[in-house]
C-alpha positions in Angstrom: 0.0 0.0 0.0 2.8 2.4 0.8 4.3 1.9 -2.6 0.9 2.8 -4.1 0.8 6.0 -2.0 4.3 6.9 -3.1 3.4 6.4 -6.7 0.3 8.7 -6.3 2.5 11.3 -4.6 4.9 11.2 -7.5 2.1 11.4 -10.1 0.7 14.5 -8.5 4.1 16.2 -8.1 4.8 15.5 -11.8 1.4 16.9 -12.9 1.7 19.1 -16.0 -1.8 20.5 -15.7 -5.3 19.2 -16.5 -7.6 21.0 -18.9 -8.0 24.7 -17.9 -6.7 24.1 -14.4 -5.4 26.9 -12.1 -1.8 26.0 -12.8 -2.1 26.1 -16.5 -4.3 29.1 -16.5 -1.8 31.1 -14.5 1.3 29.6 -16.0 2.6 28.5 -12.6 2.2 24.7 -12.2 3.6 23.6 -8.8 1.2 21.1 -7.2 1.1 21.1 -3.4 1.0 17.5 -2.0 2.3 15.9 1.1 3.4 12.2 1.4 0.6 9.9 2.6 0.8 7.0 5.0 -1.6 4.0 5.6 -2.0 5.3 9.2 -3.8 8.4 8.0 -7.4 7.7 8.9 -8.6 11.3 8.6 -8.4 13.4 5.5 -8.8 17.2 5.5 -9.5 18.9 2.2 -9.1 22.7 2.0 -9.7 24.8 -1.1 -6.2 25.8 -2.2 -2.8 26.3 -0.7 -1.7 30.0 -0.5 2.0 29.1 -0.6 4.3 26.4 -2.0 4.7 23.1 -0.1 8.1 24.0 1.5 6.7 27.2 3.0 3.6 25.4 4.2 5.7 22.8 5.9 7.8 25.5 7.7 4.6 27.0 8.9 3.2 23.7 10.1 6.4 22.9 12.1 6.4 26.4 13.6 2.6 26.7 13.9 3.1 30.0 12.2 -0.4 30.7 10.7 -2.7 33.6 11.2 -5.2 32.8 14.0 -8.0 33.6 11.6 -6.5 31.6 8.8 -7.9 28.3 7.6 -5.2 26.0 9.1 -5.4 27.7 12.6 -9.2 27.5 12.5 -9.0 23.8 11.6 -6.5 23.2 14.4 -9.1 24.7 16.8 -11.9 22.6 15.5 -9.8 19.5 15.9 -8.8 20.5 19.5 -5.2 21.2 18.6 -4.6 18.0 16.7 -4.5 19.3 13.1 -0.8 20.2 12.9 0.2 17.3 15.2 -1.8 14.9 13.0 0.0 16.1 9.8 3.4 15.5 11.5 2.7 12.2 13.2 1.0 10.6 10.2 -2.6 10.4 11.4 -4.1 13.3 9.3 -3.7 13.7 5.5 -4.0 17.4 4.5 -4.7 18.0 0.8 -6.2 20.7 -1.4 -9.0 20.7 -3.9 -7.0 23.0 -6.2 -3.5 21.6 -6.1 -1.4 24.6 -7.3 -0.9 27.4 -4.8 -2.5 30.8 -5.3 -5.9 32.5 -5.1 -8.6 31.0 -7.3 -10.6 34.2 -7.0 -8.0 36.1 -8.9 -7.6 33.3 -11.6 -8.0 34.2 -15.3 -11.4 33.9 -16.8 -12.4 30.4 -17.8 -10.2 28.6 -15.1 -11.8 25.2 -14.2 -12.2 25.0 -10.4 -12.8 21.3 -10.5 -9.9 20.4 -12.8 -7.9 18.8 -10.1 -10.8 16.9 -8.6 -9.8 13.5 -10.0 -6.6 13.7 -8.0 -8.8 14.0 -4.9 -10.7 10.9 -5.8 -7.4 9.0 -6.3 -6.2 10.2 -2.9 -9.4 9.0 -1.2 -9.2 5.6 -3.0 -5.5 5.1 -2.2 -5.5 6.2 1.4 -8.9 4.8 2.4 -9.6 7.3 5.2 -12.4 6.7 7.7 -13.6 10.4 7.3 -13.0 13.1 4.8 -13.5 16.7 6.2 -14.1 19.1 3.3 -14.6 22.8 2.8 -17.5 23.7 0.5 -15.8 23.6 -2.9 -14.5 20.1 -2.3 -17.6 19.1 -0.3 -19.9 20.0 -3.2 -17.8 17.8 -5.6 -17.7 14.9 -3.2 -21.4 15.0 -2.5 -22.2 15.1 -6.2 -19.9 12.0 -6.7 -21.8 10.3 -3.9 -25.2 11.1 -5.6 -26.3 13.6 -3.0 -29.0 15.5 -4.9 -29.5 18.5 -2.7 -27.4 21.6 -1.9 -24.2 21.2 0.2 -25.7 23.5 2.8 -28.6 21.1 3.3 -26.1 18.4 4.1 -24.3 20.7 6.5 -27.6 21.5 8.4 -28.4 17.8 8.5 -25.0 17.4 10.3 -25.9 20.2 12.7 -29.3 18.7 13.4 -27.9 15.3 14.1 -25.6 16.8 16.8 -28.2 19.1 18.3 -30.8 16.3 18.5 -28.3 13.6 19.6 -29.3 11.4 16.6 -27.0 9.3 14.5 -25.8 11.1 11.4 -26.8 9.5 8.1 -23.5 10.1 6.3 -23.0 10.3 2.6 -20.0 8.0 2.0 -17.4 7.7 -0.8 -15.2 4.6 -0.9 -16.5 3.8 2.6 -15.2 7.2 4.0 -17.9 9.3 5.7 -18.1 12.8 4.3 -18.2 15.8 6.7 -18.7 19.2 5.1 -17.7 22.5 6.8 -18.4 26.1 6.1 -15.2 27.7 4.9 -13.2 27.9 8.2 -11.2 31.1 7.5 -12.2 34.5 8.9 -14.0 35.6 5.7 -17.4 35.7 7.4 -19.4 34.7 10.4 -20.1 31.3 8.9 -17.1 29.5 10.5 -18.8 29.8 13.9 -21.3 27.3 12.6 -18.5 24.7 12.3 -18.4 24.5 16.1 -21.8 22.8 15.8 -20.4 19.8 14.0 -17.2 19.3 16.0 -18.5 16.0 17.4 -18.6 14.6 13.9 -14.9 15.3 13.2 -13.4 12.4 15.2 -12.9 9.0 13.6 
């Protein structure tokens, strides 16, 4: 299995761009991917890296992220285990858009879902118990799992299951249960709602 994960890692690193992906659209192809291990039972999928992989690893080791930035918010939601999990091989952190940058400033016609097949391969290869995804990735995964409603309907179903103390009827992909979050950065007040689904984030 580790050899399969190593091959997937190399495939993503060597990616030359897919369709009208962000990297090809901007002329800066530099996929951000971290090595995966069979021990990684939890996968966290954020929208897009803001920096190259080496810089992100420096920040992870130094816990040097803005307190309102997505990684710090995720660390809080996971009770301080996000950064530790990345380093100790229990959490796999990946991005829906693999090349670093800001999708909102991408050239017209950029395909947001162009890297999505990489995400499907990561889920298949790692076989996590749970995939925690921000809206863009969450929408894609729910569609692939034949969820026919809006992603926010699924989010509220998660909230209601916690509030009512009922078992969550998860959408699953490759046996992994899908948990969708509001975007956890400080862009709006929506991240506060993520606190409602904290009990669902543990394996």
